N, C-alpha and C positions, 0 to 999 in steps of 0.2 A: 149789342150788335157791333159788328166790325164792318167797316166800309172800305172798299178799295175802288179807286177810280183812275182813269187814264184817258187823255184826249183821243178822239177817234176820227176827227176831220170829216165827219159825215153830215153835220148840221142837225143831228137829232141824237137823243140819248138812247142807249141800250141798257137794259137792266137785267141782272141775273141775281137770283136769290137762292141761297143754299141753306139747308137745315139738316144737321146730322141726326143720327138716331139718338144722340144724347139729349136732344130737345124733347123727345118723347116718341110715342107711336105715330102712325101715319096721320091720324086725325089732328094731333097736336102740331105736327110739322106743317101740315097744310094750313092750319089756323094761323100759325106764326107767319107763313108766307103771305097769306091773304092780308093780314094786318100790316105787314111791312110794305106790301105792294100798294095798299090804299094810302098809307102814310106818305110814300114816295110820290104818289099821284097828286096829293094835296100840297106838296112843297113846290114852289116855283123855282126851277133851276135854270141856269144857263144851258144852252144846247151844245151838243158835240162831245159827249163823254160816254165812255163805257164804264158802267158802275156794277160792282158786285157787292152784295150785302150778305154777310154771314149771320144767320139768326142764332141767338143764344136762347137758353131756356126761359129767360124772363120775358121774351117776346110773346109768349103764350098767355101769361097771367098778368102782366103789367097793364095798368090803365092805358087806354089808347092815347090820351093827351100826353102821357109820359113818353110814349114811343115817338110821337110827333116832335116833342121837345128835344129828345135825344138826337133824332135824325136831323132836325134843323141845326143843332149845335155842331154835329159832325160835318154837314155841308158848309156851314159858316167857316169852320176851321180850314176847310179845303178851298175856300173862296169860290164856291160854286153857286152861291145865291145871288 
């Protein structure tokens, strides 16, 4: 996954998830979005950011704990935890 973020000065986070047709058909894209959204929900973040996550094809087949680990690593690198 690829993650983009920017401060928004609103006091809460806004999330956008994109998945191109390279990820798969509609069912696979929606599954990837659901898994990324749930992983985002479980990560405790600082508030006040606009976040865009770009799904890659591994988001459909990777184990859920691997997705969570990767997401935590990305947010840690951005100092958002």
